[in-house]
N, C-alpha and C positions, 0 to 999 in steps of 0.2 A: 518492508521493501517488497515491491510487486515484482515478480519474475515470470516471465512467459517462455514456454519451451515449444517451438515448432518443429515437429518431426512426425512423419507418417509410419514410423516404426514403434508400437507400443512398448517393446521391451527397451528400446532406447530412451523413451520418455521416462519409463519407470527408473532405469539406471541413473538418469541425470537427476530426477526428482529425489532419489534417495541420496545422492551425493550432496545436493543442496541442503537437504534437511539435516543431514549429518553436520554440514559445516554451520548451519544456523544454530543447532543445539550446542555445538561446542563454542560458539561465540556468544550465545545468549541473545541472538537476534531472531525478531519475528519475521517471517516471510510468508507471503501468499503466492504460491506457484500455480499457474494456470496453464494446462496443456492444450495444444491445438494439433489436430492430425493433418492439417493442410494449410497452405499459404492463404487460400481464400477465407478460410474460418478466422484466422488470425487478423486478416485485414478488416473484416467485417467488425471485429471487437474494438478496433482502434476508434470507431466513432463514439465509444462510450468509456473505454478504459485507457489509462496510461500506464506505462511499465518503466521501471527503473533499468531493468535488465531484460534482453531478450536473447535466448539461446536458439539460432536459427539453423536448421539443417539446410544445406544447398540444394541437395537433390530430393526433390518432392514430386509427388505425382501431381498433375495439373500445373498451377502456377508455383515456379521454382523459387528457392530462397533469395535468388538475386533479385528477381522481379518484386517479391514480397518486401525484401529490404528497402527497394527504392520507393515503394509506397509508404513505408514507415518514415523514411528520410524526408518525404515530401512534407509530411506532418510535423516532425520534430527532429532536432539533432541532438536532443538532451539524452534520449534513451541509449544506454550502452548496448551495443550489438556485438554478440559473439557468434561466429559463424562455426557450425559444427559439420564435419563432412569426413568421408572416408577417403578422400583424395586431395592433393594439394595442386591440382591442375586448375582450379577455379580461383586461386588466390588473386590473380590480376584482375578478374572481374569484381571481387570483393572489396577491393581497396577503395574504389570510388564511393562505396556505400558508407564510408567512414566506420570501418569495423574496429572494435576495441581490442578483439583478439580473435585467433582462429584455432580451433581444437580439432585434431585428428581423431577419429574414432579407431578403437573403442576408447571412450573417455575414462580417465583414471582420477580417483578421488583428489590425489595430490595436485593434479593440473587444475582441476575445477576449483579447488579451494584456493590455489594461488591466485587464480583469475578473480574469485569472488573477493578475496581480500584486497587485490589492486582495484577492483571496482568500487569497493566502499571507499577508498581514499580519493578515487576520481570523482565520486558523486558529491563529495565535500558536504555531507549532511548526515547527522545521526538519525537512526531509527528509534523515534520515541515510542515507548509502549509502557503500559501500567502493568506493574508486578503485583498479581493478586495473591501470591503465596498459595495458590489453589491447584495442586497437581492433578486433582480429579477433573477438573474442567480445562485444564491447560493454564499454567501459571501466568502467561503474558498475553496482554491483549493490546493491540495497535491503538493508539490515541486516535488516530484518524478514522477508526471504525466506530467510534463511540458517537452516538446521537445525544443521548440525555440519560440522566440518572434520578431514580426516585428512591427515597429512604423507605425501608420497610421493617420497623422495629430494629433487630439486630443485623438485619440484612440490608443489602442494597441491590436493587433491581437495575441493572446496566442494559440499556437498550442499544444495541448495535445495528449496523446495516443489514445484518444477517440473522440475528437471533437476539432473544432476551437471556441474560445471564444473571441468575440470582446467586449473589456471592455473600458469604458471612463475613461481613466487615461493617464496622460502624460508619455511619454517615460523616462523623467527624474525621475518622481516619482517612476515608476516601477523598474527603475534602483537601485534606493536608497533602496527599499524594498528588493531587491535580492542581494544587495552588501555584506551583511554579510554571504552569503552562497557560499562556496568555489567551488561549482559545476557549478555555473553561471558565464558568462563572456560576456561583450559587444564585440563582434568580428568585429563590423563594424558601420557605421552610421545608427542608428535605428534598430540594429540586436543584440539579445541575444541568446546564446545557453546554454543548459544544458549539460555539459560534462557527466554527469552520464547516459544520454540517447544518447551519441554520440558513433557511432561504430568506426570511425577513420577519419583522415583528408586527403583528396586527393586534391593535387594541392591547390587551392584557396576555397575549400569547406570543411565544416563540414558535413560528412556523418552520419545521424542520424540512430538509430536503426530500424526505420520503413523504411529506404532507402531515405528519403528526403535529399537533398543537400541544405545546407545553406551557403550562400556566406560570405567569410571572406575578410575584407579589405587587400589589399596588403601590406599596411604599418604595419598591425597587425599580419601577418600570422606567423612570428617567434614567437612573444609573445603568440599568441594563441596555436601553437604547443607545446611550452614549458609548459604552463599552463595546457593543456590536459595531457601531460605525468606526471606532478606534481600530477593531481588528480587521475589519474590511480594508480600511486605509493602509495599515501596515502590510497586509498581504499584497495589495496593489503595488506598493513600493518594492516589495521583495521580488515580485514578478518582473518588475521593471529593471531590476538589477540582474 
């Protein structure tokens, strides 16, 4: 779950980030929280990132929260918007921005956790993650962050959007963990790709969205091409609904 916090007060960002982290830990949910110290910085990020939830301070230096929320709503109505402020006087201006909720500072854990619980129900989608049983590296990994996997003896090298994670797990066990997720496929001996992070297939390679090329077994290339097309089609249907 991707969450943005827009506030020009570092202490408020820290307070809210800690509350979100506590809720995520208590509920076994993987979150990615991105802080922004201005409305302008958040607006610029919208060209590349999408967020499930945005906590937006209304009173900001420069572009205020209402103006920033209007820019967000121009792009999407799906993101849940929670206004955060020290005053109720801006509620009337906030409602046309389709706010999900309104929080008065100082934010309390109980209130934030209630809102996050309601947000999860409103989003109508589970957060899929891979449980690696590896507390040293952080036990859970968002499936949407995984690009591809290579087997390495008793380990698996899991390449994500941000880093390489070497995990002590057999390729067979990892394959079983991912077998229920239609975006993943074993495309060769000791190789798994995530079709949701695949740009296209060229020759005997899956070309990932970051430009990496992952080799496909010659005997599985036709099957891989068809599975990739099926996944793209199912995603288009889901977006249409």
